[in-house]
C-alpha positions in Angstrom: 17.0 -14.9 0.6 19.0 -18.0 1.4 20.1 -18.2 -2.3 21.1 -14.5 -2.1 23.2 -15.1 1.0 24.8 -18.1 -0.7 25.6 -16.0 -3.8 27.4 -13.5 -1.6 29.6 -16.2 -0.1 30.5 -17.6 -3.6 31.4 -14.1 -4.9 28.6 -13.8 -7.5 27.5 -10.7 -5.8 29.1 -8.6 -3.1 28.0 -8.6 0.5 26.6 -5.0 0.3 24.1 -6.2 -2.3 23.1 -9.1 -0.1 22.6 -6.8 2.9 20.7 -4.4 0.7 18.3 -7.1 -0.5 17.7 -8.3 3.0 16.9 -4.8 4.1 14.5 -4.2 1.3 12.6 -7.5 2.1 12.4 -6.6 5.8 11.3 -3.1 5.2 8.7 -4.3 2.7 7.4 -6.7 5.4 7.0 -3.8 7.8 5.4 -1.5 5.2 3.0 -4.3 4.1 1.9 -4.9 7.7 1.3 -1.2 8.3 -0.6 -0.7 5.0 -2.6 -3.8 5.6 -3.7 -2.5 8.9 -4.7 0.9 7.4 -6.9 -0.6 4.7 -9.8 -3.0 4.6 -10.1 -4.7 1.2 -12.4 -7.6 0.9 -11.3 -10.8 -0.8 -7.6 -10.5 -0.2 -5.8 -12.6 2.3 -2.6 -11.6 4.1 -0.3 -13.7 1.9 -2.0 -12.6 -1.3 -1.3 -8.9 -0.4 2.2 -9.7 0.7 3.1 -11.0 -2.8 0.9 -8.6 -4.7 1.6 -5.1 -3.5 -1.1 -3.5 -5.6 -3.7 -5.4 -3.7 -2.6 -3.7 -0.5 -2.0 -0.2 -1.8 -5.0 0.2 -4.1 -7.4 1.3 -1.4 -4.9 4.0 -0.4 -5.0 5.3 -3.9 -8.6 6.4 -3.4 -7.4 8.7 -0.5 -4.9 10.6 -2.6 -7.5 12.9 -4.1 -8.4 14.1 -0.7 -4.9 15.8 -0.4 -5.5 17.8 -3.6 -6.9 21.2 -2.8 -8.6 21.4 -6.2 -10.5 18.2 -5.5 -11.9 19.7 -2.3 -13.0 23.1 -3.4 -15.1 25.8 -1.7 -18.0 23.3 -1.1 -15.8 20.9 0.8 -18.5 18.9 2.6 -20.5 18.3 -0.6 -17.4 17.4 -2.6 -16.3 14.9 0.1 -19.7 13.4 0.1 -19.7 13.0 -3.7 -16.2 11.4 -3.4 -17.4 8.9 -0.8 -20.4 7.9 -2.9 -18.1 7.5 -6.0 -15.7 5.2 -4.0 -18.6 3.2 -2.6 -20.1 2.7 -6.1 -16.8 1.9 -7.8 -15.3 -0.6 -5.4 -17.7 -1.2 -2.6 -15.5 0.3 0.1 -16.9 2.7 2.7 -14.5 5.6 2.9 -14.4 7.1 6.4 -13.2 10.7 6.6 -12.1 12.0 10.0 -11.4 15.7 10.6 
């Protein structure tokens, strides 16, 4: 970030680009913290997930199927139980579903 600010003063990039890059880094920090609090993924430390976004967001990927109406059909309770067992078997994460 310091090098980006210096590049703005030397004229390599304009100040709008510098401000934009700072905003992206700050917003990623906020998003990372929120996503880290929402997921519990064993074996990943805070700094590891900060520099490797997929380590933070991967557990959230397993929740996307719950928003799909075709995934949760007429037998909603049985389908959700099957999905919980699948997630537990695949990655060892206990998926808690709250209504």
